[in-house]
MIVEXTOR-308282 format. One record per atom (N, C-alpha, C, O): residue number from 1; residue in three letters; atom name; x, y negated, z negated. Coordinates in steps of 0.05 Angstrom, whole numbers, padded with zeros to 5 digits. Atoms other than C-alpha are relative to their C-alpha. Layout:
<recs>
REC   seq   type   atom       xx       yy       zz
REC   NUM    ALA     CA        X        Y        Z
...
</recs>
This chain:
<recs>
REC   seq   type   atom       xx       yy       zz
REC     1    UNK      N    00002   -00024   -00017
REC     1    UNK     CA   -00628   -00405   -00273
REC     1    UNK      C    00014   -00006    00026
REC     1    UNK      O    00027    00012    00037
REC     2    UNK      N   -00012    00007   -00025
REC     2    UNK     CA   -00605   -00441   -00210
REC     2    UNK      C    00031    00002   -00001
REC     2    UNK      O    00043    00012    00017
REC     3    UNK      N   -00030   -00001    00003
REC     3    UNK     CA   -00533   -00448   -00236
REC     3    UNK      C    00009    00029   -00002
REC     3    UNK      O    00029    00036    00009
REC     4    UNK      N   -00006   -00028    00002
REC     4    UNK     CA   -00533   -00374   -00254
REC     4    UNK      C    00000    00014    00027
REC     4    UNK      O    00018    00030    00033
REC     5    UNK      N    00002   -00012   -00026
REC     5    UNK     CA   -00554   -00355   -00184
REC     5    UNK      C    00024   -00009    00017
REC     5    UNK      O    00035    00008    00031
REC     6    UNK      N   -00023    00009   -00015
REC     6    UNK     CA   -00499   -00398   -00153
REC     6    UNK      C    00025    00014   -00010
REC     6    UNK      O    00041    00023    00007
REC     7    UNK      N   -00023   -00013    00010
REC     7    UNK     CA   -00447   -00369   -00199
REC     7    UNK      C    00000    00030    00007
REC     7    UNK      O    00021    00041    00014
REC     8    UNK      N    00000   -00028   -00007
REC     8    UNK     CA   -00470   -00298   -00186
REC     8    UNK      C    00005    00004    00030
REC     8    UNK      O    00017    00025    00037
REC     9    UNK      N   -00006   -00002   -00029
REC     9    UNK     CA   -00467   -00310   -00110
REC     9    UNK      C    00030   -00004    00004
REC     9    UNK      O    00042    00011    00021
REC    10    UNK      N   -00029    00003   -00003
REC    10    UNK     CA   -00395   -00335   -00117
REC    10    UNK      C    00014    00025   -00010
REC    10    UNK      O    00033    00034    00003
REC    11    UNK      N   -00013   -00024    00010
REC    11    UNK     CA   -00377   -00275   -00159
REC    11    UNK      C   -00004    00023    00019
REC    11    UNK      O    00014    00040    00023
REC    12    UNK      N    00006   -00021   -00020
REC    12    UNK     CA   -00410   -00230   -00108
REC    12    UNK      C    00018   -00002    00024
REC    12    UNK      O    00029    00018    00033
REC    13    UNK      N   -00018    00004   -00023
REC    13    UNK     CA   -00369   -00261   -00052
REC    13    UNK      C    00028    00008   -00008
REC    13    UNK      O    00042    00021    00007
REC    14    UNK      N   -00027   -00007    00010
REC    14    UNK     CA   -00305   -00255   -00093
REC    14    UNK      C    00003    00031   -00002
REC    14    UNK      O    00024    00042    00005
REC    15    UNK      N   -00001   -00029    00003
REC    15    UNK     CA   -00322   -00183   -00109
REC    15    UNK      C    00002    00014    00027
REC    15    UNK      O    00018    00033    00031
REC    16    UNK      N   -00002   -00012   -00027
REC    16    UNK     CA   -00333   -00167   -00035
REC    16    UNK      C    00027   -00004    00013
REC    16    UNK      O    00038    00014    00025
REC    17    UNK      N   -00026    00006   -00012
REC    17    UNK     CA   -00269   -00201   -00014
REC    17    UNK      C    00022    00018   -00013
REC    17    UNK      O    00038    00029    00001
REC    18    UNK      N   -00019   -00017    00014
REC    18    UNK     CA   -00229   -00163   -00067
REC    18    UNK      C   -00003    00029    00008
REC    18    UNK      O    00017    00044    00011
REC    19    UNK      N    00005   -00028   -00008
REC    19    UNK     CA   -00262   -00098   -00047
REC    19    UNK      C    00012    00005    00028
REC    19    UNK      O    00024    00026    00033
REC    20    UNK      N   -00011   -00003   -00027
REC    20    UNK     CA   -00243   -00109    00026
REC    20    UNK      C    00030    00001   -00001
REC    20    UNK      O    00043    00017    00013
REC    21    UNK      N   -00029    00000    00002
REC    21    UNK     CA   -00172   -00126    00007
REC    21    UNK      C    00011    00026   -00011
REC    21    UNK      O    00031    00037   -00002
REC    22    UNK      N   -00008   -00026    00012
REC    22    UNK     CA   -00166   -00064   -00037
REC    22    UNK      C   -00002    00023    00020
REC    22    UNK      O    00016    00040    00022
REC    23    UNK      N    00003   -00021   -00020
REC    23    UNK     CA   -00193   -00020    00018
REC    23    UNK      C    00021   -00002    00022
REC    23    UNK      O    00032    00018    00031
REC    24    UNK      N   -00021    00004   -00020
REC    24    UNK     CA   -00144   -00051    00068
REC    24    UNK      C    00027    00010   -00010
REC    24    UNK      O    00041    00023    00005
REC    25    UNK      N   -00025   -00009    00011
REC    25    UNK     CA   -00086   -00039    00022
REC    25    UNK      C    00001    00031   -00003
REC    25    UNK      O    00021    00043    00002
REC    26    UNK      N    00001   -00029    00002
REC    26    UNK     CA   -00109    00033    00010
REC    26    UNK      C    00003    00013    00027
REC    26    UNK      O    00017    00034    00028
REC    27    UNK      N   -00003   -00012   -00027
REC    27    UNK     CA   -00114    00047    00084
REC    27    UNK      C    00029   -00003    00009
REC    27    UNK      O    00040    00016    00021
REC    28    UNK      N   -00028    00003   -00007
REC    28    UNK     CA   -00045    00018    00096
REC    28    UNK      C    00018    00018   -00016
REC    28    UNK      O    00038    00028   -00005
REC    29    UNK      N   -00015   -00019    00016
REC    29    UNK     CA   -00018    00060    00039
REC    29    UNK      C   -00003    00029    00011
REC    29    UNK      O    00016    00044    00012
REC    30    UNK      N    00005   -00027   -00012
REC    30    UNK     CA   -00050    00122    00072
REC    30    UNK      C    00017    00002    00026
REC    30    UNK      O    00028    00023    00031
REC    31    UNK      N   -00017    00000   -00024
REC    31    UNK     CA   -00016    00103    00138
REC    31    UNK      C    00029    00003   -00007
REC    31    UNK      O    00044    00017    00006
REC    32    UNK      N   -00028   -00002    00010
REC    32    UNK     CA    00050    00094    00100
REC    32    UNK      C    00006    00028   -00008
REC    32    UNK      O    00028    00039   -00002
REC    33    UNK      N   -00004   -00028    00008
REC    33    UNK     CA    00041    00163    00070
REC    33    UNK      C    00004    00018    00025
REC    33    UNK      O    00022    00035    00026
REC    34    UNK      N   -00002   -00016   -00025
REC    34    UNK     CA    00031    00193    00140
REC    34    UNK      C    00026   -00005    00014
REC    34    UNK      O    00039    00013    00024
REC    35    UNK      N   -00025    00007   -00013
REC    35    UNK     CA    00091    00156    00168
REC    35    UNK      C    00024    00013   -00014
REC    35    UNK      O    00042    00023   -00001
REC    36    UNK      N   -00023   -00012    00014
REC    36    UNK     CA    00138    00179    00113
REC    36    UNK      C   -00001    00031    00001
REC    36    UNK      O    00019    00044    00005
REC    37    UNK      N    00002   -00029   -00001
REC    37    UNK     CA    00111    00250    00113
REC    37    UNK      C    00007    00011    00028
REC    37    UNK      O    00020    00032    00030
REC    38    UNK      N   -00006   -00010   -00027
REC    38    UNK     CA    00116    00257    00189
REC    38    UNK      C    00018   -00020    00015
REC    38    UNK      O    00013   -00027    00037
REC    39    UNK      N   -00018    00020   -00011
REC    39    UNK     CA    00174    00209    00201
REC    39    UNK      C    00012    00008    00026
REC    39    UNK      O    00019   -00009    00042
REC    40    UNK      N   -00012   -00010   -00024
REC    40    UNK     CA    00202    00253    00255
REC    40    UNK      C   -00019   -00003    00024
REC    40    UNK      O   -00010   -00002    00047
REC    41    UNK      N    00019    00003   -00022
REC    41    UNK     CA    00138    00244    00296
REC    41    UNK      C   -00010   -00029    00003
REC    41    UNK      O   -00023   -00036    00023
REC    42    UNK      N    00011    00027    00001
REC    42    UNK     CA    00122    00172    00278
REC    42    UNK      C    00013   -00018    00021
REC    42    UNK      O    00038   -00016    00025
REC    43    UNK      N   -00012    00019   -00018
REC    43    UNK     CA    00132    00118    00331
REC    43    UNK      C    00018   -00019   -00015
REC    43    UNK      O    00011   -00028   -00037
REC    44    UNK      N   -00020    00018    00013
REC    44    UNK     CA    00192    00074    00315
REC    44    UNK      C   -00012   -00027   -00006
REC    44    UNK      O   -00006   -00039   -00026
REC    45    UNK      N    00012    00027    00004
REC    45    UNK     CA    00151    00010    00323
REC    45    UNK      C   -00019    00001   -00025
REC    45    UNK      O   -00019   -00018   -00040
REC    46    UNK      N    00017   -00003    00023
REC    46    UNK     CA    00100    00035    00272
REC    46    UNK      C    00017    00002   -00026
REC    46    UNK      O    00009   -00010   -00046
REC    47    UNK      N   -00018   -00002    00024
REC    47    UNK     CA    00157    00052    00224
REC    47    UNK      C    00010   -00027   -00008
REC    47    UNK      O    00011   -00034   -00032
REC    48    UNK      N   -00010    00027    00007
REC    48    UNK     CA    00183   -00019    00229
REC    48    UNK      C   -00022   -00016   -00013
REC    48    UNK      O   -00017   -00030   -00033
REC    49    UNK      N    00022    00014    00013
REC    49    UNK     CA    00114   -00047    00213
REC    49    UNK      C   -00005    00009   -00029
REC    49    UNK      O   -00009   -00007   -00046
REC    50    UNK      N    00004   -00011    00027
REC    50    UNK     CA    00107   -00001    00153
REC    50    UNK      C    00023   -00008   -00018
REC    50    UNK      O    00018   -00013   -00042
REC    51    UNK      N   -00023    00010    00016
REC    51    UNK     CA    00177   -00020    00129
REC    51    UNK      C   -00006   -00028   -00010
REC    51    UNK      O   -00003   -00033   -00034
REC    52    UNK      N    00006    00027    00007
REC    52    UNK     CA    00158   -00093    00130
REC    52    UNK      C   -00023   -00002   -00020
REC    52    UNK      O   -00023   -00017   -00039
REC    53    UNK      N    00024    00000    00018
REC    53    UNK     CA    00090   -00079    00098
REC    53    UNK      C    00008    00008   -00028
REC    53    UNK      O    00001   -00006   -00047
REC    54    UNK      N   -00007   -00009    00027
REC    54    UNK     CA    00120   -00040    00039
REC    54    UNK      C    00018   -00019   -00014
REC    54    UNK      O    00014   -00024   -00038
REC    55    UNK      N   -00019    00018    00014
REC    55    UNK     CA    00177   -00087    00025
REC    55    UNK      C   -00014   -00027   -00007
REC    55    UNK      O   -00010   -00037   -00029
REC    56    UNK      N    00013    00026    00006
REC    56    UNK     CA    00135   -00151    00031
REC    56    UNK      C   -00022    00003   -00021
REC    56    UNK      O   -00024   -00014   -00039
REC    57    UNK      N    00020   -00005    00021
REC    57    UNK     CA    00078   -00121   -00010
REC    57    UNK      C    00013    00004   -00027
REC    57    UNK      O    00003   -00007   -00047
REC    58    UNK      N   -00014   -00004    00026
REC    58    UNK     CA    00127   -00099   -00063
REC    58    UNK      C    00011   -00026   -00011
REC    58    UNK      O    00007   -00031   -00035
REC    59    UNK      N   -00010    00027    00009
REC    59    UNK     CA    00160   -00168   -00066
REC    59    UNK      C   -00023   -00017   -00011
REC    59    UNK      O   -00020   -00030   -00031
REC    60    UNK      N    00022    00017    00008
REC    60    UNK     CA    00093   -00203   -00070
REC    60    UNK      C   -00011    00008   -00027
REC    60    UNK      O   -00015   -00009   -00044
REC    61    UNK      N    00011   -00009    00025
REC    61    UNK     CA    00066   -00160   -00126
REC    61    UNK      C    00020   -00001   -00023
REC    61    UNK      O    00012   -00002   -00046
REC    62    UNK      N   -00020    00004    00021
REC    62    UNK     CA    00132   -00163   -00164
REC    62    UNK      C   -00002   -00029   -00010
REC    62    UNK      O   -00001   -00033   -00034
REC    63    UNK      N    00001    00029    00007
REC    63    UNK     CA    00127   -00239   -00163
REC    63    UNK      C   -00026   -00006   -00014
REC    63    UNK      O   -00027   -00023   -00033
REC    64    UNK      N    00027    00007    00011
REC    64    UNK     CA    00052   -00240   -00180
REC    64    UNK      C   -00005    00014   -00026
REC    64    UNK      O   -00013    00002   -00046
REC    65    UNK      N    00009   -00015    00024
REC    65    UNK     CA    00042   -00184   -00230
REC    65    UNK      C    00022    00015   -00015
REC    65    UNK      O    00016    00027   -00036
REC    66    UNK      N   -00023   -00014    00013
REC    66    UNK     CA    00111   -00155   -00248
REC    66    UNK      C   -00007    00029   -00004
REC    66    UNK      O   -00001    00041   -00025
REC    67    UNK      N    00010   -00028    00002
REC    67    UNK     CA    00081   -00086   -00235
REC    67    UNK      C    00023    00019    00008
REC    67    UNK      O    00037    00014    00028
REC    68    UNK      N   -00021   -00020   -00006
REC    68    UNK     CA    00129   -00026   -00237
REC    68    UNK      C   -00005    00014    00026
REC    68    UNK      O    00014    00021    00040
REC    69    UNK      N    00006   -00014   -00025
REC    69    UNK     CA    00093    00007   -00179
REC    69    UNK      C    00010   -00016    00025
REC    69    UNK      O    00015   -00005    00045
REC    70    UNK      N   -00010    00017   -00022
REC    70    UNK     CA    00115   -00052   -00135
REC    70    UNK      C    00029    00006    00006
REC    70    UNK      O    00038    00005    00029
REC    71    UNK      N   -00028   -00008   -00004
REC    71    UNK     CA    00187   -00032   -00146
REC    71    UNK      C    00002    00026    00016
REC    71    UNK      O    00019    00030    00033
REC    72    UNK      N    00000   -00026   -00014
REC    72    UNK     CA    00170    00038   -00122
REC    72    UNK      C   -00008   -00005    00029
REC    72    UNK      O    00002    00008    00047
REC    73    UNK      N    00008    00007   -00027
REC    73    UNK     CA    00135    00008   -00061
REC    73    UNK      C    00024   -00010    00016
REC    73    UNK      O    00029   -00003    00039
REC    74    UNK      N   -00024    00010   -00014
REC    74    UNK     CA    00199   -00030   -00044
REC    74    UNK      C    00020    00023    00005
REC    74    UNK      O    00032    00024    00026
REC    75    UNK      N   -00018   -00022   -00004
REC    75    UNK     CA    00240    00033   -00054
REC    75    UNK      C   -00010    00018    00023
REC    75    UNK      O    00007    00028    00039
REC    76    UNK      N    00011   -00015   -00023
REC    76    UNK     CA    00193    00069   -00005
REC    76    UNK      C    00007   -00014    00026
REC    76    UNK      O    00015   -00001    00045
REC    77    UNK      N   -00007    00016   -00024
REC    77    UNK     CA    00205    00013    00045
REC    77    UNK      C    00030    00003    00007
REC    77    UNK      O    00036    00007    00030
REC    78    UNK      N   -00029   -00003   -00005
REC    78    UNK     CA    00281    00018    00037
REC    78    UNK      C    00006    00028    00008
REC    78    UNK      O    00024    00033    00025
REC    79    UNK      N   -00004   -00028   -00008
REC    79    UNK     CA    00278    00094    00042
REC    79    UNK      C   -00009    00004    00028
REC    79    UNK      O    00003    00019    00043
REC    80    UNK      N    00010   -00002   -00027
REC    80    UNK     CA    00238    00087    00105
REC    80    UNK      C    00020   -00011    00020
REC    80    UNK      O    00021   -00002    00043
REC    81    UNK      N   -00022    00010   -00017
REC    81    UNK     CA    00296    00046    00134
REC    81    UNK      C    00019    00023    00006
REC    81    UNK      O    00029    00026    00029
REC    82    UNK      N   -00018   -00023   -00004
REC    82    UNK     CA    00340    00108    00123
REC    82    UNK      C   -00013    00020    00019
REC    82    UNK      O    00000    00031    00036
REC    83    UNK      N    00014   -00019   -00018
REC    83    UNK     CA    00287    00152    00156
REC    83    UNK      C    00000   -00011    00029
REC    83    UNK      O    00002    00005    00047
REC    84    UNK      N    00000    00013   -00027
REC    84    UNK     CA    00284    00103    00215
REC    84    UNK      C    00026    00007    00014
REC    84    UNK      O    00026    00012    00038
REC    85    UNK      N   -00026   -00006   -00013
REC    85    UNK     CA    00358    00115    00228
REC    85    UNK      C    00008    00030   -00001
REC    85    UNK      O    00030    00037    00007
REC    86    UNK      N   -00005   -00029   -00001
REC    86    UNK     CA    00352    00191    00219
REC    86    UNK      C    00012    00013   -00024
REC    86    UNK      O    00018    00036   -00023
REC    87    UNK      N   -00011   -00011    00025
REC    87    UNK     CA    00378    00200    00148
REC    87    UNK      C   -00023    00008   -00018
REC    87    UNK      O   -00039   -00009   -00026
REC    88    UNK      N    00023   -00010    00016
REC    88    UNK     CA    00330    00243    00108
REC    88    UNK      C    00010    00016   -00023
REC    88    UNK      O    00028    00033   -00020
REC    89    UNK      N   -00005   -00016    00023
REC    89    UNK     CA    00334    00270    00038
REC    89    UNK      C   -00027    00013   -00008
REC    89    UNK      O   -00046   -00002   -00015
REC    90    UNK      N    00026   -00014    00002
REC    90    UNK     CA    00279    00323    00030
REC    90    UNK      C   -00015   -00007   -00026
REC    90    UNK      O   -00039   -00013   -00025
REC    91    UNK      N    00015    00004    00025
REC    91    UNK     CA    00263    00314   -00044
REC    91    UNK      C   -00010   -00029   -00003
REC    91    UNK      O   -00031   -00033   -00015
REC    92    UNK      N    00009    00028    00001
REC    92    UNK     CA    00259    00238   -00037
REC    92    UNK      C   -00024   -00004    00019
REC    92    UNK      O   -00043   -00018    00012
REC    93    UNK      N    00022    00002   -00018
REC    93    UNK     CA    00213    00246    00023
REC    93    UNK      C   -00025    00011   -00014
REC    93    UNK      O   -00047   -00001   -00011
REC    94    UNK      N    00023   -00011    00014
REC    94    UNK     CA    00167    00291   -00019
REC    94    UNK      C   -00009   -00018   -00022
REC    94    UNK      O   -00033   -00023   -00025
REC    95    UNK      N    00007    00017    00022
REC    95    UNK     CA    00169    00245   -00079
REC    95    UNK      C   -00015   -00025    00010
REC    95    UNK      O   -00036   -00032   -00001
REC    96    UNK      N    00013    00024   -00010
REC    96    UNK     CA    00153    00182   -00039
REC    96    UNK      C   -00026    00007    00014
REC    96    UNK      O   -00045   -00010    00013
REC    97    UNK      N    00025   -00008   -00013
REC    97    UNK     CA    00100    00219    00002
REC    97    UNK      C   -00022    00005   -00021
REC    97    UNK      O   -00045   -00004   -00018
REC    98    UNK      N    00020   -00005    00021
REC    98    UNK     CA    00064    00244   -00061
REC    98    UNK      C   -00008   -00026   -00013
REC    98    UNK      O   -00032   -00030   -00019
REC    99    UNK      N    00006    00026    00012
REC    99    UNK     CA    00069    00174   -00092
REC    99    UNK      C   -00019   -00016    00017
REC    99    UNK      O   -00039   -00026    00008
REC   100    UNK      N    00017    00016   -00018
REC   100    UNK     CA    00039    00140   -00031
REC   100    UNK      C   -00027    00013    00004
REC   100    UNK      O   -00047   -00001    00007
REC   101    UNK      N    00026   -00014   -00003
REC   101    UNK     CA   -00015    00194   -00023
REC   101    UNK      C   -00018   -00005   -00024
REC   101    UNK      O   -00041   -00012   -00021
REC   102    UNK      N    00017    00004    00024
REC   102    UNK     CA   -00039    00188   -00095
REC   102    UNK      C   -00008   -00029   -00003
REC   102    UNK      O   -00030   -00036   -00012
REC   103    UNK      N    00006    00029    00001
REC   103    UNK     CA   -00035    00112   -00091
REC   103    UNK      C   -00022   -00007    00019
REC   103    UNK      O   -00040   -00022    00013
REC   104    UNK      N    00020    00005   -00021
REC   104    UNK     CA   -00076    00111   -00027
REC   104    UNK      C   -00027    00011   -00009
REC   104    UNK      O   -00048   -00003   -00007
REC   105    UNK      N    00025   -00012    00009
REC   105    UNK     CA   -00129    00158   -00055
REC   105    UNK      C   -00012   -00015   -00023
REC   105    UNK      O   -00036   -00021   -00023
REC   106    UNK      N    00011    00015    00023
REC   106    UNK     CA   -00136    00121   -00121
REC   106    UNK      C   -00009   -00028    00007
REC   106    UNK      O   -00029   -00037   -00003
REC   107    UNK      N    00008    00026   -00009
REC   107    UNK     CA   -00138    00054   -00087
REC   107    UNK      C   -00026    00001    00015
REC   107    UNK      O   -00044   -00016    00010
REC   108    UNK      N    00026   -00003   -00015
REC   108    UNK     CA   -00193    00077   -00040
REC   108    UNK      C   -00023    00008   -00018
REC   108    UNK      O   -00045   -00001   -00014
REC   109    UNK      N    00021   -00007    00019
REC   109    UNK     CA   -00232    00108   -00097
REC   109    UNK      C   -00009   -00024   -00016
REC   109    UNK      O   -00032   -00029   -00019
REC   110    UNK      N    00007    00023    00017
REC   110    UNK     CA   -00228    00046   -00141
REC   110    UNK      C   -00009   -00024    00016
REC   110    UNK      O   -00021   -00042    00005
REC   111    UNK      N    00010    00022   -00017
REC   111    UNK     CA   -00242    00000   -00082
REC   111    UNK      C   -00030    00003    00004
REC   111    UNK      O   -00044   -00016    00010
REC   112    UNK      N    00029   -00005   -00003
REC   112    UNK     CA   -00311    00032   -00079
REC   112    UNK      C   -00016   -00009   -00024
REC   112    UNK      O   -00040   -00013   -00022
REC   113    UNK      N    00014    00008    00025
REC   113    UNK     CA   -00327    00011   -00150
REC   113    UNK      C   -00006   -00029    00000
REC   113    UNK      O   -00018   -00040   -00019
</recs>
């Protein structure tokens, strides 16, 4: 029984850490959605942070899990570079905004489980 309690406490800690990480990623995806959707109002410094966040997160998850969504995250980051310099393609902005919004919502919903 004592070993079970120790293992369950370790699993509980891991569960809490993963939940916090998922919520953090979901919040950052929501901020990314807002930055891409309202790129003309977003502060340039925030745009640079979000560019680095999306590209680094995409690279990390490509290396770790080979997930297709990570490629889209990187594409969002590279598109945000174009938005940073004032080049905007409306349908790409809508596609990437919808992608990041649904990803943020689903991540935050599943982080609660």
